[in-house]
C-alpha positions as CSV (number, residue, x, y, z in Angstrom):
1,M,1.5,2.2,16.9
2,T,1.8,4.8,19.6
3,T,-0.6,7.7,19.7
4,E,-1.0,10.7,21.9
5,D,-4.1,9.2,23.4
6,D,-2.0,6.4,25.0
7,G,-0.6,8.5,27.8
8,T,-1.5,11.0,30.5
9,P,-2.5,14.6,29.6
10,Q,0.8,16.0,30.8
11,G,2.8,13.2,29.1
12,N,0.9,13.9,25.9
13,A,1.6,17.6,26.2
14,A,5.3,17.0,26.7
15,Y,5.2,14.6,23.7
16,A,3.5,17.2,21.5
17,R,6.0,19.9,22.5
18,L,9.0,17.7,21.7
19,L,7.5,16.8,18.3
20,T,7.1,20.5,17.6
21,E,10.7,21.1,18.5
22,L,11.8,18.4,16.2
23,R,9.7,19.8,13.3
24,E,11.1,23.2,13.8
25,G,14.7,22.1,14.0
26,R,15.2,22.9,17.7
27,L,15.9,19.3,18.4
28,N,18.2,17.6,16.0
29,P,19.6,14.1,15.3
30,G,22.2,13.2,17.9
31,D,20.8,15.5,20.5
32,R,20.6,13.9,24.0
33,L,17.2,14.1,25.8
34,R,18.1,14.7,29.5
35,E,15.0,14.4,31.6
36,T,16.0,17.1,34.1
37,E,16.8,19.7,31.4
38,L,13.6,19.0,29.5
39,A,11.5,19.2,32.6
40,D,12.9,22.6,33.4
41,R,12.5,23.9,29.9
42,L,8.9,22.5,29.5
43,G,7.9,23.6,33.0
44,M,6.7,20.2,34.2
45,S,7.9,17.3,36.3
46,R,10.2,14.5,35.1
47,T,7.4,11.9,35.0
48,P,5.6,13.3,31.9
49,V,8.9,14.0,30.2
50,R,9.9,10.4,30.8
51,E,6.6,9.3,29.4
52,A,7.1,11.5,26.3
53,I,10.5,10.0,25.7
54,R,9.1,6.5,25.8
55,Q,6.5,7.6,23.3
56,L,9.2,9.0,21.0
57,E,11.1,5.7,21.4
58,A,8.1,3.7,20.4
59,D,7.7,6.0,17.3
60,G,11.3,5.2,16.3
61,I,12.5,8.8,16.8
62,V,14.5,8.2,20.0
63,T,17.1,5.5,20.6
64,H,19.2,4.7,23.7
65,V,22.9,5.2,23.1
66,P,25.4,3.6,25.5
67,R,26.8,6.1,28.1
68,Q,24.6,8.8,26.6
69,G,21.0,7.7,27.2
70,A,18.0,8.8,25.2
71,T,19.1,10.4,21.9
72,I,17.3,11.6,18.8
73,R,18.1,9.0,16.1
74,T,20.3,9.8,13.1
75,L,19.0,8.4,9.8
76,D,21.5,7.1,7.3
77,Y,21.2,7.7,3.6
78,A,19.3,4.4,2.9
79,E,16.7,5.2,5.6
80,V,16.2,8.7,4.2
81,M,15.7,7.4,0.7
82,E,13.4,4.6,2.0
83,L,11.2,7.1,3.9
84,Y,10.7,9.3,0.8
85,E,10.0,6.3,-1.3
86,M,7.2,5.3,1.1
87,R,6.0,8.9,1.3
88,A,5.7,9.0,-2.5
89,V,3.8,5.7,-2.5
90,L,1.4,6.6,0.3
91,E,0.7,10.3,-0.6
92,G,0.4,9.3,-4.3
93,T,-2.2,6.8,-3.2
94,A,-4.0,9.5,-1.2
95,A,-4.1,11.7,-4.3
96,R,-5.5,8.9,-6.4
97,L,-8.2,8.1,-3.8
98,A,-9.0,11.8,-3.4
99,A,-9.7,12.1,-7.2
100,R,-12.4,9.5,-6.7
101,A,-13.7,10.4,-3.2
102,A,-13.2,14.1,-2.6
103,S,-16.3,16.3,-2.7
104,D,-16.5,19.5,-4.7
105,I,-16.3,21.5,-1.5
106,E,-13.2,19.7,-0.4
107,I,-11.5,20.3,-3.8
108,E,-12.4,24.0,-3.6
109,E,-11.0,24.2,-0.1
110,L,-7.7,22.6,-1.3
111,I,-7.5,25.1,-4.2
112,D,-8.1,28.0,-1.8
113,M,-5.4,26.8,0.6
114,N,-2.9,26.5,-2.2
115,Q,-3.8,29.9,-3.5
116,Q,-3.1,31.3,-0.1
117,M,0.3,29.6,-0.1
118,S,1.1,31.2,-3.4
119,H,1.0,34.6,-1.8
120,L,3.1,33.8,1.2
121,G,6.5,32.5,0.0
122,N,8.8,30.6,2.3
123,V,7.6,32.0,5.6
124,P,6.5,30.0,8.7
125,E,2.8,30.6,7.9
126,A,3.3,28.9,4.5
127,F,4.9,25.9,6.2
128,V,1.9,25.5,8.5
129,L,-0.5,25.9,5.5
130,N,1.4,23.3,3.6
131,R,1.0,20.8,6.4
132,Q,-2.7,21.7,6.5
133,F,-3.0,21.2,2.7
134,H,-1.5,17.7,2.8
135,A,-3.7,16.8,5.8
136,A,-6.8,18.1,4.0
137,L,-5.9,16.1,0.9
138,L,-5.5,13.0,3.1
139,D,-8.9,13.6,4.7
140,A,-10.4,13.9,1.2
141,A,-9.0,10.4,0.3
142,K,-11.3,9.0,3.0
143,N,-9.2,5.9,4.0
144,R,-8.5,5.6,7.7
145,F,-5.8,2.9,7.3
146,L,-3.9,5.1,4.8
147,T,-4.2,8.0,7.2
148,R,-2.6,6.0,10.0
149,S,0.2,4.9,7.8
150,I,1.0,8.4,6.7
151,H,0.9,9.8,10.2
152,A,3.4,7.2,11.4
153,L,5.7,8.0,8.4
154,Q,5.4,11.7,9.1
155,K,6.8,11.2,12.7
156,A,9.8,9.5,11.3
157,L,10.3,12.3,8.7
158,M,10.4,14.8,11.6
159,I,13.9,13.5,12.4
160,L,15.1,15.3,9.3
161,G,14.2,18.7,10.7
162,P,12.4,21.7,9.1
163,T,10.5,21.4,5.9
164,T,12.2,21.6,2.6
165,L,10.1,24.7,1.9
166,T,12.7,26.7,3.7
167,E,15.0,26.3,0.7
168,P,15.2,29.1,-1.8
169,D,12.4,28.9,-4.5
170,R,11.1,25.6,-3.1
171,A,7.8,27.1,-1.8
172,E,7.0,28.6,-5.1
173,K,7.7,25.3,-7.0
174,A,5.7,23.3,-4.4
175,V,2.7,25.5,-5.0
176,E,2.9,24.8,-8.8
177,E,3.2,21.1,-8.1
178,H,0.2,21.3,-5.8
179,F,-1.8,22.9,-8.6
180,G,-0.8,20.0,-10.9
181,V,-2.2,17.5,-8.3
182,L,-5.3,19.5,-7.9
183,D,-6.0,19.8,-11.6
184,A,-5.9,16.0,-11.8
185,I,-8.1,15.6,-8.8
186,K,-10.6,18.1,-10.2
187,A,-10.7,16.2,-13.5
188,R,-11.3,13.0,-11.5
189,D,-8.2,11.5,-13.1
190,G,-6.8,9.2,-10.3
191,A,-3.8,8.0,-12.3
192,L,-2.7,11.5,-13.2
193,A,-3.2,12.7,-9.6
194,E,-1.1,9.9,-8.2
195,A,1.7,10.6,-10.8
196,A,1.6,14.3,-10.0
197,M,1.8,13.8,-6.2
198,R,4.7,11.3,-6.6
199,A,6.6,13.9,-8.7
200,H,5.9,16.5,-6.0
201,I,7.3,14.2,-3.2
202,E,10.3,13.2,-5.4
203,A,11.1,16.9,-5.9
204,A,11.1,17.5,-2.2
205,Q,13.3,14.4,-1.8
206,R,15.9,15.9,-4.2
207,V,15.9,19.2,-2.2
208,R,16.3,17.2,1.1
209,V,19.2,15.2,-0.1
210,R,21.0,18.3,-1.4
211,A,20.5,20.0,2.0
212,L,21.7,17.0,4.0
213,R,24.9,16.9,1.9
214,T,25.8,20.4,3.0
215,L,25.4,19.8,6.8
216,P,28.7,20.2,8.8
217,N,28.0,16.8,10.5
218,R,26.5,15.1,7.5
219,T,24.3,12.1,7.9
220,P,26.3,8.8,7.6
221,G,26.2,7.6,4.0
222,F,26.0,11.1,2.5
223,D,29.4,11.0,0.9
224,G,30.1,11.1,-2.8
225,D,27.6,11.6,-5.7
226,L,24.1,10.8,-4.5
227,L,21.9,11.8,-7.5
């Protein structure tokens, strides 16, 4: 698995910038990654940009298309569903482990983060806090192998673009779902925590599928009745 520590400082910086653009929807599936254009935009030479593209290719985010070169991958319907299925399994496991391993301080911090989210709505600050919430819950699970697996999966999910919290009412519902997970963790009920987290991820999956169906250039396989 590729990590940011595998490359040079400038290559890692270019890699991080491109991941941010993916997460924020400024890079999208099918977009070509031209070294010269990216170097100009990022304010660096082509060498670290080339290195960053290789890292993204190792992550499975970039593919080489004949006569086009390096291109952001487009996920088909089956891949999207498989990614969310794995996310439900892995993050559900994280919630179950956190119910056993999280300290009282960690649980209090998670509750505080979610309460902050409840006051924000679907604004960029809430999206950042949501990522921090899920990262903190993963830390509370205290399993390094699980952490690595989830980080790899999160990179693949970036291909889908911005968070589902941008959809109307999704942020409010996500906060409620988080509280359900936290109630189970606080009660030290691992099975309930896992079930609540799986339900949370599946709710996000349904929102994602609906959003992808409405895109002008919809992902291959997103035709007909999906749900």
